[in-house]
VEXDREN-2710 file (C-alpha; in Angstrom, 1 decimal):
% VEXDREN-2710
k/r/px/py/pz
1/MET/35.7/-35.3/-88.1
2/LYS/36.9/-34.9/-91.7
3/ILE/38.0/-37.6/-94.2
4/ASN/40.5/-36.9/-97.0
5/ILE/41.3/-38.9/-100.1
6/ILE/44.9/-38.3/-101.2
7/THR/46.1/-40.0/-104.4
8/GLY/49.8/-40.9/-104.3
9/GLY/49.9/-40.8/-100.6
10/SER/52.5/-43.5/-99.9
11/ARG/55.5/-41.2/-100.3
12/GLY/56.7/-37.7/-101.1
13/LEU/54.1/-34.9/-101.0
14/GLY/51.1/-37.1/-100.5
15/ARG/52.7/-38.7/-97.5
16/ALA/53.5/-35.3/-96.0
17/MET/49.9/-34.1/-96.6
18/ALA/48.4/-37.1/-94.9
19/LEU/50.7/-36.8/-91.8
20/HIS/50.2/-33.1/-91.4
21/LEU/46.4/-33.6/-91.7
22/ALA/46.5/-36.3/-89.1
23/ALA/48.4/-33.9/-86.8
24/LYS/45.5/-31.5/-87.3
25/GLY/42.9/-34.1/-86.4
26/GLN/41.8/-35.4/-89.8
27/ASP/41.7/-38.9/-91.2
28/SER/42.7/-40.0/-94.7
29/ILE/42.3/-42.6/-97.4
30/ILE/45.6/-42.7/-99.3
31/THR/46.4/-44.5/-102.5
32/TYR/49.5/-46.3/-103.7
33/ASN/50.5/-47.9/-107.0
34/SER/53.3/-50.4/-106.3
35/SER/54.5/-49.2/-102.8
36/LYS/52.1/-51.1/-100.5
37/ASP/54.7/-51.4/-97.8
38/ALA/55.4/-47.7/-97.8
39/ALA/51.6/-47.0/-97.8
40/ASP/51.2/-49.3/-94.8
41/GLU/53.9/-47.4/-93.0
42/VAL/52.0/-44.1/-93.6
43/VAL/48.8/-45.7/-92.2
44/LYS/50.8/-46.8/-89.1
45/ALA/52.2/-43.3/-88.6
46/ILE/48.7/-41.8/-88.8
47/ALA/47.4/-44.4/-86.3
48/ALA/50.3/-43.4/-84.0
49/GLN/48.8/-39.9/-84.0
50/GLY/45.5/-41.3/-82.9
51/ARG/43.8/-40.9/-86.3
52/LYS/42.4/-43.4/-88.8
53/ALA/43.7/-44.2/-92.3
54/VAL/43.2/-46.7/-95.1
55/ALA/45.5/-47.4/-98.0
56/LEU/44.0/-48.4/-101.3
57/ALA/45.6/-49.5/-104.5
58/LEU/45.2/-47.2/-107.5
59/ASP/47.0/-47.1/-110.8
60/VAL/46.3/-43.7/-112.3
61/SER/47.6/-44.8/-115.7
62/LYS/44.6/-47.2/-116.0
63/PRO/41.3/-45.2/-116.2
64/ALA/39.3/-48.5/-116.7
65/SER/40.0/-49.2/-113.0
66/PHE/38.5/-46.0/-111.7
67/ASP/35.0/-47.4/-111.2
68/ALA/36.4/-50.2/-109.1
69/PHE/38.5/-47.7/-107.1
70/ALA/35.4/-45.6/-106.3
71/ALA/33.7/-48.8/-105.2
72/SER/36.6/-49.6/-102.9
73/VAL/36.4/-46.1/-101.4
74/LYS/32.7/-46.6/-100.7
75/GLN/33.5/-49.9/-98.9
76/ALA/36.4/-48.3/-96.9
77/LEU/34.2/-45.5/-95.8
78/ALA/31.5/-47.8/-94.5
79/ALA/33.9/-50.3/-92.9
80/THR/36.3/-47.8/-91.2
81/TRP/34.1/-44.7/-90.5
82/GLN/30.5/-46.0/-90.9
83/ARG/30.0/-43.2/-93.4
84/ASP/29.0/-43.0/-97.0
85/THR/30.8/-39.8/-97.8
86/PHE/34.2/-38.2/-97.6
87/ASP/35.1/-34.5/-97.3
88/HIS/38.2/-33.5/-99.2
89/LEU/40.0/-34.8/-102.4
90/VAL/43.6/-34.1/-103.2
91/ASN/44.6/-35.2/-106.8
92/ASN/48.4/-35.6/-106.2
93/ALA/49.6/-38.8/-107.8
94/GLY/51.9/-38.5/-110.8
95/ILE/55.3/-39.1/-112.3
96/GLY/57.9/-36.8/-113.9
97/MET/59.0/-36.5/-117.5
98/TYR/62.1/-34.7/-118.7
99/VAL/62.4/-35.1/-122.5
100/PRO/63.2/-32.4/-125.1
101/ILE/60.4/-31.7/-127.6
102/PRO/62.2/-33.3/-130.5
103/ASP/62.5/-36.6/-128.6
104/VAL/59.0/-36.9/-127.2
105/THR/57.2/-40.0/-128.6
106/GLU/53.5/-40.2/-129.0
107/ALA/53.4/-43.1/-126.5
108/ARG/55.2/-41.1/-123.8
109/PHE/53.0/-38.1/-124.5
110/ASP/49.8/-40.2/-124.1
111/GLU/51.2/-41.8/-120.9
112/ILE/51.8/-38.4/-119.2
113/MET/48.4/-37.1/-120.5
114/THR/46.6/-40.1/-119.0
115/ILE/48.4/-39.8/-115.6
116/HIS/48.3/-36.1/-115.2
117/LEU/45.2/-34.9/-117.0
118/LYS/42.8/-37.7/-117.7
119/ALA/43.2/-39.4/-114.3
120/PRO/42.4/-36.4/-112.1
121/TYR/39.5/-35.5/-114.3
122/PHE/37.8/-38.9/-114.2
123/ILE/38.8/-39.9/-110.7
124/THR/37.2/-36.7/-109.5
125/GLN/34.1/-37.4/-111.7
126/LYS/33.8/-40.9/-110.2
127/LEU/34.2/-39.7/-106.6
128/LEU/31.9/-36.7/-106.7
129/PRO/28.8/-38.8/-105.8
130/LEU/30.6/-39.8/-102.6
131/MET/31.8/-36.3/-101.7
132/GLN/30.2/-34.3/-98.9
133/ASP/28.6/-31.0/-99.9
134/GLY/30.8/-28.1/-98.6
135/GLY/34.0/-30.1/-99.2
136/HIS/37.3/-29.1/-100.9
137/ILE/39.2/-30.3/-103.9
138/ILE/42.9/-29.6/-104.3
139/ASN/44.6/-30.4/-107.6
140/ILE/48.4/-30.5/-107.5
141/SER/49.9/-28.6/-110.4
142/SER/53.5/-27.3/-110.9
143/GLY/55.5/-24.1/-110.9
144/LEU/56.4/-25.1/-114.5
145/THR/53.0/-23.7/-115.7
146/ARG/54.4/-20.3/-114.9
147/MET/58.1/-20.7/-115.7
148/THR/59.8/-22.9/-118.3
149/HIS/62.5/-25.6/-117.9
150/ASP/64.0/-27.6/-120.8
151/GLY/62.5/-31.0/-121.2
152/SER/59.3/-30.3/-119.3
153/SER/56.9/-29.3/-122.1
154/VAL/54.6/-32.3/-121.9
155/TYR/54.4/-32.4/-118.1
156/ALA/53.8/-28.7/-117.9
157/MET/51.1/-28.8/-120.6
158/MET/49.1/-31.3/-118.6
159/LYS/49.5/-29.4/-115.4
160/GLY/48.3/-26.3/-117.3
161/GLY/45.2/-28.3/-118.2
162/ILE/44.7/-29.2/-114.6
163/GLU/44.6/-25.5/-113.7
164/VAL/41.9/-24.9/-116.2
165/PHE/40.0/-28.0/-114.9
166/THR/40.2/-26.6/-111.4
167/ARG/38.4/-23.4/-112.4
168/TYR/35.6/-25.3/-114.1
169/LEU/35.2/-27.5/-111.0
170/ALA/35.0/-24.4/-108.9
171/LYS/32.3/-23.0/-111.1
172/GLU/30.2/-26.1/-111.7
173/LEU/30.4/-27.4/-108.1
174/GLY/29.5/-24.0/-106.6
175/PRO/25.9/-25.0/-106.0
176/ARG/27.2/-27.8/-103.8
177/ARG/29.5/-25.4/-101.9
178/ILE/32.5/-27.5/-103.0
179/THR/35.6/-25.4/-103.6
180/ALA/38.4/-26.3/-105.9
181/ASN/41.9/-24.8/-105.9
182/THR/45.3/-25.6/-107.4
183/VAL/48.5/-25.9/-105.5
184/ALA/51.6/-25.4/-107.7
185/PRO/54.8/-26.5/-106.0
186/GLY/58.2/-25.3/-107.1
187/ALA/61.3/-27.5/-107.0
188/ILE/61.2/-30.0/-104.2
189/GLN/63.7/-32.5/-102.7
190/THR/61.8/-35.8/-103.0
191/ASP/62.2/-39.0/-105.0
192/PHE/59.8/-37.5/-107.7
193/GLY/61.2/-37.8/-111.2
194/GLY/63.9/-40.2/-109.9
195/GLY/65.0/-37.8/-107.2
196/ARG/66.1/-35.3/-109.9
197/VAL/66.3/-32.2/-107.6
198/ARG/67.3/-34.2/-104.5
199/ASN/70.2/-35.9/-106.1
200/SER/71.7/-32.9/-108.1
201/PRO/73.8/-30.4/-106.0
202/ASP/74.3/-28.3/-109.1
203/LEU/70.6/-28.1/-109.8
204/GLN/69.9/-27.3/-106.2
205/LYS/72.5/-24.5/-106.3
206/MET/70.9/-23.0/-109.4
207/LEU/67.4/-23.2/-107.9
208/THR/68.4/-21.8/-104.5
209/SER/70.1/-18.8/-106.2
210/SER/66.9/-17.9/-107.9
211/THR/64.6/-18.5/-104.9
212/ALA/63.7/-15.5/-102.7
213/LEU/63.8/-17.6/-99.5
214/GLY/67.2/-19.1/-100.4
215/ARG/66.6/-22.8/-100.4
216/VAL/64.9/-25.7/-102.2
217/ALA/61.6/-27.0/-100.7
218/ASN/61.0/-30.2/-98.9
219/ALA/57.8/-32.3/-98.8
220/ASP/56.7/-30.8/-95.5
221/ASP/56.6/-27.4/-97.1
222/ILE/53.8/-28.6/-99.4
223/GLY/52.2/-31.0/-96.9
224/SER/51.8/-28.3/-94.3
225/LEU/50.2/-25.9/-96.9
226/VAL/47.6/-28.5/-98.1
227/ALA/46.8/-29.4/-94.4
228/ALA/46.3/-25.7/-93.6
229/MET/44.0/-25.3/-96.6
230/LEU/41.9/-28.3/-95.6
231/THR/41.7/-27.5/-91.9
232/SER/41.4/-23.7/-91.8
233/ASP/38.7/-21.3/-92.8
234/PHE/39.8/-21.4/-96.5
235/GLY/36.2/-21.7/-97.8
236/TRP/36.1/-18.3/-99.6
237/VAL/39.2/-19.1/-101.7
238/ASN/37.9/-20.8/-104.8
239/GLY/39.2/-21.4/-108.4
240/GLN/42.6/-20.1/-107.5
241/ARG/46.2/-21.2/-108.3
242/ILE/48.4/-21.0/-105.2
243/GLU/52.1/-21.3/-106.0
244/ALA/54.2/-22.7/-103.2
245/SER/57.8/-22.2/-104.5
246/GLY/59.5/-19.9/-101.9
247/GLY/59.4/-17.1/-104.5
248/ILE/61.3/-18.7/-107.3
249/MET/62.1/-16.7/-110.4
250/LEU/60.2/-13.6/-109.3
END
């Protein structure tokens, strides 16, 4: 039996990951920031599939809280699974930012850097002592590290940093047989970024016309991929960027 930690698991991609993993027989610790009710609903949905789940609070914009979060993970593992280790980590939590370069403030830059670059780095660092050898780390990046879209410079820069971090994780954790890969989603219809893609028919039309598979993604497209990576024989794929975009802007 495998246990996953999925940050930002109360909605969107993280929710879809947790539910697809439950369907494949795996348990999860999911995190939420302000949406406790939504996180509790995910836990109930996982329980309905006969699996176990725990929802823990985590604000990825506050690195000073990461030690306490790691302690809460340790407590949850002991109380719910009678274990002192987990198997897989998915760094998924984040927010969107769509601001042209001339309008980016230092404060906004620092916020996105903390959430999308600093948080995955130090959350991973704090959790590594609790991670089972032979496990897997998946860092969620973005299609915007390959293509460009006005207003996404800061967000894309941080995701580019995550892709570099992933390769270093793969190298340094090799002796523990822990793999690290990046999943880079394309445009998705969720509430991410205020539902920017979901709520804009014109944007969806533009994205659909430039996507080989002829549609915009939904959360299940990414959730099912992550579940496949964490439940299949994916162990020889390491240090790689896997773009899940339906073939956009090929």
